[in-house]
N, C-alpha and C positions, 0 to 999 in steps of 0.2 A: 335480594341478590339473585342474579341469574344462575340457573343450574348449569354446571359445567360437566358434560359427559366424558370429555377427553381433554387432557392437557399434555402436550408433547414435552413440556418443560418440568413435569412432575414425575418423579421416578415411580410413583404408584401407578401411573398410567403408561409410562414408557421406561423400561428398565435401564436404558443407556441414554444419557442426555446427548443430543447432537448426532454427529455422524458415526458410522460404524465401518468396520473392515469387512470385506467380502468373507463369508464363512462364519461371521459372528452370529450368535443366537440373540434374538431380541424379543422381549415380551411386551405386548401391547394389551392394555386393559381398559375397557369401557365401563363407566358407571351409569347405571340406568335407574330411574325412579321405579320403585315397586308398584306404584299405581298404574304404570304402563302395562303391567302384566305381559312383559316382553317374552316372546317365545323363540326369538332368533336374532342374533347380531352377526353381521358379516363384514369382513374386511374387504374393501374394493381397492385393489393395488395394481399399479402398472409401472413398468419400467418406461422411462421417457421414450416416446415414439412407438411403444408397443401396445398390444391389446390388454384390457383389464383381465385380471385373474381374481377369483372370488374364494375366500377362505372363511369358513364359519368359526366364530369364537365359541368357547365353552363357558357355561355358567360355572362360577367358581366360588360363590359364597356371598354372604350378606355384608353390607357396610352399615351397621346399626340396624334399625328396624324398618327403615323406609327406602333403602337403596340396595342395589345388588351389583356384583362385579361379574363381567364377562371378559375372558382373556384368550390369548393365542400366543404361541411361540413360533416365530418365523426365522428363517435364515436366508439372507441374500447371497446367492451363490456367486454372482458376478458383480464387479464394480459398475457404477453408473449412478444415475439420478432416478429416484423412484418417487412416486406420488400416490397418496392414498386418502380415502375417507371411509366412512362406515355407513351401512344401512341397518335397519332393524325392522322387525315385524311384531305386531301386537294384534289382539283380537279386533282392534279398532281400525287397523290399516297399517301401511308401511310408511317409513320415514327415513330421513338421511341425517347424518352428522357430518358437518363441514367445519372447516377452520374459520373462526370469526376474527380473532386478533390475539397477539401475545401468546401464541401457542394454544389458546383455549378454543374448544369447539362449541357448537351450538346445534340445536335441532332446527334444520332449515331445509327447504325444498331444493336449494342449490347453493353453491358458494365455492370458496377456494379449498384446495386440498393441502394436506401437509406434505412437506418435502423431506425425503430421507436421502442424505448423501452417503453413498457406499464407495469407499476407496479401496484400492488394490491392497491385498494382504501383503504386509511387509513394507509398506510405504514409510520411508524415513526421510527426515530433513536434517540438515547439518546442525549438530548439537551446539557447536561453537557460536552460532549466531544468536541462539536463544539467550535472552537476558542481556543482550548487548546494546550498543548505541551506534547508529549510523550517522555519518557526517557527509553531506552532499556538497560537492564543490563544482561550480561553473569555472573551468580552468583558467579562462582568460581574465577572470575578475577576482582572483584570490590573492596572489602574491607574486610580484615580479622576481624577487630574489636578488641575490648579490651579483648575478651574472646574466643580465638581460640578453635575450636573443636578438641579434642584429640582422641576421640573414633571413629575409622573408620576401614573398612576392610583392612586386611593385604596386599592385592594385589594392593593397591593404593600407588602411589609414590608421596611424597610431595616435591615440590621444596624448596631449601634452601633459596632462595632469590626471591623476587617479581620482580627483575630486569632481571631474566633469561628469555630466549626465550622458548616458549612452545616446547615440544618435537615434532619433525617433521620427524625424520629418522626412518625407520623400525627397529624392533629389530632383533636379530640374526636369527629368523625364518622368517624374511621378512614381519612381520606384524606390523601394526600401531595400538596400543592398546588404545590410548587415555586415559591412566590410570595415567597420570601425573597431579597433582593438585597443586594449589597455596594456597588454604585454605580459599577462600572467604566464608562468612557466611551471613545468614539472619540478624543476629544481627549487623554485619558489615554494611550492607545496611541501617539498621534502624539508626545507629549512623551517617550516612551521609545524612539523610533526610533534614537537614537544608541547606546543599550545593545543593542538588537536587532541593529543593524548590526555591533557589535563582536564578535558571535558568528559573523560570516561569512555571515549570512542574506541570501538574495536573493528568497525567497518567503515572504510573510506570509499564512498561512491563518487566516481568522476563522470560528469557529463562528457560527451564524445571528445576523444583526444586524437582520433585518426585524421590524416590530412583531409582538409575540406576548405572550401573557399567562402566561408562565412564565420562570424565569431561564435555562433552556436554550434557549428560543426555537425549539424544533423543532415547535411547534404554531402555525405562521404565522397571523397575523391579517390582515396586509396586506403583500403582496409589494412594493408600490410605496412603502412608507414605512420609514424607519429607526425602530427602537424608540425612544420618547421618552426612556427612561432612558439610552440610549447617546449621544443628541445629535440632530443634524439631518442632512439631506442635504448641506448645505454642509460640515458636519464631516467627512462621509465623503469628499467631494471633496478637502478639505484634507489628509486623511490620505493619500490616494492620491498627491496631488501632492508632498507632503513625502517620502513613501516613495520616490518616483521619484528624488529627489535623492540618496538613499542606494543607488540601483540595486536597490531592493526593489519587487517587484510584489505586489499584493494579490489574493488568491484568496478567493472567497466560498463559503459553504456553500449549495448548492441543494437545498432540501427540498421535493420536488415529488410524492412518493408519497402525501402526506397534507397536510391543513391542520389548523388548530385548529377545534374545534367553536365556540369563541369567536372568530369571525372574520367579516369582512364577506362572505365567500363562503358560510358555513354559518349563522352567527348564531344558534346554539341558545340562547345566554344572553341574546339581545336587547340586547347592548351597543351595537350599531350600528343606524342607521336604514336600512341597506341592505336590499335584497330577498334575504335569505339563503335558501339552498336548504332549510333545515330547516323554516322556518315559511311560506314563500311558494311556492305552486305555480307562480307565474309568474316565479320567480327566473331571471335569465340564467345562474345557476350550477347550475341543477337537474341538468343532464346531466353535471356534473362528479362527481356522487356517485351511489351505488346505494342506493335505498331499498327496503325489503322490505314485503310486504303487512301485516305486523303493526306497521308504523310505525317499526321499527328500521332501522338503516342499516349498511352495510359499514364496518368500522373497520380501522385498522392494528393488527395483532396483538391484537385484542380490546379495545383501549383506547378507551372511548367518547368521550374528548375529542379523539381523532385520527381523524376521518372520512377514509376512504381515497378518493383521487381516481381517476377513470377517466382515466388518463394518455394513452389512445389516442383520446380524444374530440377532435375537430377544434378546437372552441372553446377547450378547455384548452391544447392544443398551441400554438395561435395566441397565446393570452394569455402563455404562458411564452416561446415561442421565435419568435413571429412579429414582424412589423414593429411597432416601438414597444412590444414586449413586455417582460417582466421582464428577460430576459437582456440585451437591447439597452440598456435603460435603465441598468443598473448597470455594464455594460461601457463605455458612453459617459461615465459619471460617474467612471471611473478604474480599475475593477476589471480584472483581466487574466486571468480565468478562473473556473472553478467546480470545487469538489469536490461530486460528486453523491451525496447521501445515499441509502443503500440502492439503489444502482444496479441490483442484481440483481432489484429489485422494479419497475423501470421497463421497460415493454415496448419491443421493438425499434423500433416505429414512433415512439415518443417520442424515444428516443436518436438515431435516424437524423435526425429533424427538428431536434433540439436541436443536434447536432453540425454539421449542414449550415448552420444559421443562424449559429452562433457563429463557425465557420471562415470563413464568407463575409464576416464583419465584419473578421476578422484571423486568418490561419492560425496565428499565433503565440500566440493565446489558448490557455490550458492547460485541459484537461478531464480530471479525475481521478475515477474511480468508486470507491465503497465496495463492494468485493467481498472476502469473507473467505477464499474458497478459491482454487484455481488458476483464474484468470480465463479461460484458454483452453478449458477443457472443462467449465465450469460449466453445470448444468441449472437453469433456472427459467422461469417463465411458459410451461410446457408444452414446452420444447424446449432445445436446446443454444444457448448464447449466443455472440455474435460480437463481443464488446466490442473486441477488439484486432486485428481483421482489416482495419482501415483506414477504417471509416465511422462509428465511434461514439466511443470513448474514446482519449485519448492513452495513458493508463496507469491504474493502479489503486493503492489502498492495499495495501501489501504485507504482509498477515497471514502468509503462509507464511514469509517471512524473519523476521518478528517472533517467530513461534513457534520457529523454528530457533535463533535467537540466545538466547532466554530459556531454552529447554530445555537447550541446551548449557551455559549459564552456571550453571544449577541442578544439572545431573547429569553433565555432562562426556562425553557419548557423541559423540565426534568424528565417527564414521562416519555417524551419522544426520544430524548437522548438514550435512555435506558433500553427502550425497545430496539433502537438501531444497533446498539452494542450486542444485546442478547441474540438478536436475529443472526448476526454474523457468527457469533460463537456457536449457535445451533447448527448452522449450515456448513461451516468449514471443518475439515479434518483438524484435529488438535495439533497434529504435526505442522500443518501449514499455518494454523492460528498463531502458534508460538514464534513463527518467522515472518509475521506480517510486517511490512514496512510502513510504520505509523508516522506519516508526515502530517504537518499542518500548514505546510508551505513548500513549494518547489519552484523550479524554473518556469513552470507552466501556470502558476497562480500568482496572485498579488502577494506582496510581502505580508506576513502575518500581522505585524503591527498596524499596517494600513488597513488590511482586510477586516480587522476586528472593529474598526470604527466606520469604515466605508464598505458596506456589503456590496459585492459585485462591481467594485471599482474597475476591475480588469475588463469589463464589458463596456465601459464608457469610451467615448472618442479619445484618441491619444492626446489631443491638445488639452483636454480636461485632466487626464491623468498626469500630464506634465506639470500642471499647476497644483496638484494635490500633495500638499505637505502638511503634516499634522501640526497643529498649534501645540504649545507646551502643555496646555490643559488636556488636549486630546491625547498627546503622547503619554502623559502620566496615567491616564485612564487605560489606554491600550496596553501599557506595560503591566498594570495591575491585572488586567484580564488575561494577558499572555502568561503571567506567572501561574495562574490557576489552570489555564488551558494546557500548559506543559506538565502540570501535575497529573492531569488526566492522560496526556500523551505518554508519559513515562511509566504509568502504572497499569494501563490496559494491556491485554494480551498482545504479544508481538514485541517488536523493538522500535523505539523512537528514532525517527530520521530528522536530523537538524539540517536545515538549509543554511549554508554558510552565511554568516553575518546576521542571522536572526538573533543570535545570542549576543550580538554586539550593538543591536539597535537600528539596523538598516530598515529603511522605509521604501515604499514604492508600490505602484500599481502593477499592471500586467507587463508582459514583454514590450519593451526592453527595460522598463523602469524597475523591475524586480531583479535586474542583473547588474546592479551597480558594483563598484569595486569595494572590497572589504575595507572598513575604515580604520586601518592600523594607526594607532596613536590617538584615535578619537572614539574608542569603544565606550559603550555604556557599561562601565565596570560592575555596576550593581546587578545588571541583567546577566552579564557573563558569570558572575559569582553564583547567581541563582541556578544557572545551567550546570555549573560545576557541582553544586550541592545536590541537584537531582541525579547527576551522574554518580556521585558517591553513594547515594541511597540505592541506586540500581546495583552497583557493584557489591553492596553488602546485604542484598535481599534475595534470598533463594527463591522465594515465592514469585518473584517477577520474571524468573526464567521460564518456568513451565507450570506454575501453580494454577489451580482452578480459579476461574472468575465466578464469583458468587454475588449476584445483585442483592442488595439489602433494602434500599428505599429509594424512591424517586417521586418527589412531590414538592410543591411550594418552592420551586426554583432551587432545590437542593437534591443532590444525588449522593448515594453512599453505596459502597461495594467492598467486598473482601477479595484479596488474592491469597490463596491458601495452598500450602504444600504440607508435607509431613512435619517438617521442622519449624515452620513459621507461618504466621498469618498477619497480613497487613489489612488495616481498615482505612479506606480512603473516603473522605467527606469533602465535597466541593459545594460551596455556597455561592449562588449567582445573585443573591439578594443584595440590595444596596445598603444593607445594615448587618451588623453582627448577629449571629444566632447562637442559642444554647442548644447543642445537640445531645440528647440523652442517650447514653451508650448501651449497647447490648452487654450482658453480664460479663462476657469474656474479655471485654476491652476496658472495663472500669479500672482505674488506677494503674493503667499500663503507661508506656512511654510514647510521647508524641515526638516523632523524629524529624519533622520538617521545620517547624517554627519554635520548638521547645515549649509548646503551650502546656498549661497545667491541665492534667487529666484527673478528674474525680469520677463521680457517676455521670458526669457530663463533660463536654469540652466546648469551649467557645470557638466558633469558626468565624474568622473575620469577614467583613463585607467583601464580596467578590473574591473570596479567599478559599483556602483549602488547608486541611490538616491530614497527616498520615500517622496512624497509631499502630505500633508494632507490638504484637503479643509474643 
């Protein structure tokens, strides 16, 4: 076995697991072989972007007869991202200790450093969101309701049946206009709140609802108006008020990195009488956009219908986050927070001001950012981002967990799954960890049932995606895998986010096939009941709110971990093998209760093929 001089995940080496607050005292301890005759161990530490500082460790005692401990107590005075490794000196020369993998160090001439996340003292996140369940709705595709909206722009096409496939082929000009609608409304969502509540949901996240001239509405036309096909401002107020009766809070999609070219702010298509920036040099919105000498303008990802905004412009920030601005208006009308679209493309100045403004209204408003990578060490906008250090986001969409769950369910490599989970737990502040938006499918990815069988289907040509429908055998396999995937999703740190219709059996590849209409009357009731069961378990489990995540085992296509708080411990076992396994339990879980399947628990528990169990102590 290779000697491990330092392990950041072992409290003998690092007194606090994971991140720390500014001002906290942290003990670091290095274990050295006695045969090295070591006479000096040094911590080499630097704050991100700054010079190294050197601090000598102190010899502090033996570990048996052949090893010795060296340690140091340090305090990080300011928030930020810090990196460190160690050096040592012996009569035979100098050496280094670098991170190898899994938090464990090795003696090596060079290598990776450990990361220490230090967040702002007093950083808090909304307690009400922890232990909850989010439900994401693509508004046009959920429910029409008893009073369909009839007054809408003439250039929008309404499907004749909710069973139809969203339009995916280009028109005669080779363009995909996204102007086909199914007619879902805010009133339709309100009418289905009893169903949503039955899933255990307490957070309702709506994809964009502001006026926009596409069915996805990510090309905002007017931030101050509800899209006419969805209803009215009063409909939104009513939805929020009724949701509150079910203890459900409504979260909106904040799309601020770009607007639509067909908007009152840009007005390239001359739909509006406003002084749009595209046609009017005196437009009050002129400095919101960047125009080039050749008459073109800066766009979001090269899409000419999405002019990119200058989010650090004072007038734009004031419009979105200032007094009587966009955020204040919709929060005062009943919303309880925002999911920020492409948060990694929003500059620090905007995020600082947005968060400051929203939290000043109510510190319990939730701000979730769309970040696809590890949000603690993400580079964008020319530098390292500080989303989770206490002044910007409460938390983020958890793509690392989604990737870990899906990859494990497809291929069964338990070790990689556990490393992905523990890495996030180590890097993220616990406050943010407990508010992670744990999705396994969204409007930007293939439907989970399809994705479990056809990896990367969303990257295939659209004509292939259009023909991709699971056979009955594939569907049954996908459903079995999904049940276990959701056990992981519902029991890892953070809260699960369910994309509408996943619990009812919807299939589909990427956009627009992942945006079909909810199959009312044709739901997979067995799958829906499963989601309700998991919702019930979350409601009755204190440890899933903010309990510690404790890895137990990860090998042979099986993972096991604990979620533990003072009053309760859950033991989760997920088996990706195509056969049943006997899992011999740690002492504390023998003869306890299995709460998912009602399985018999003795000194072992039988875990079904592609299945999972949850044991409660």
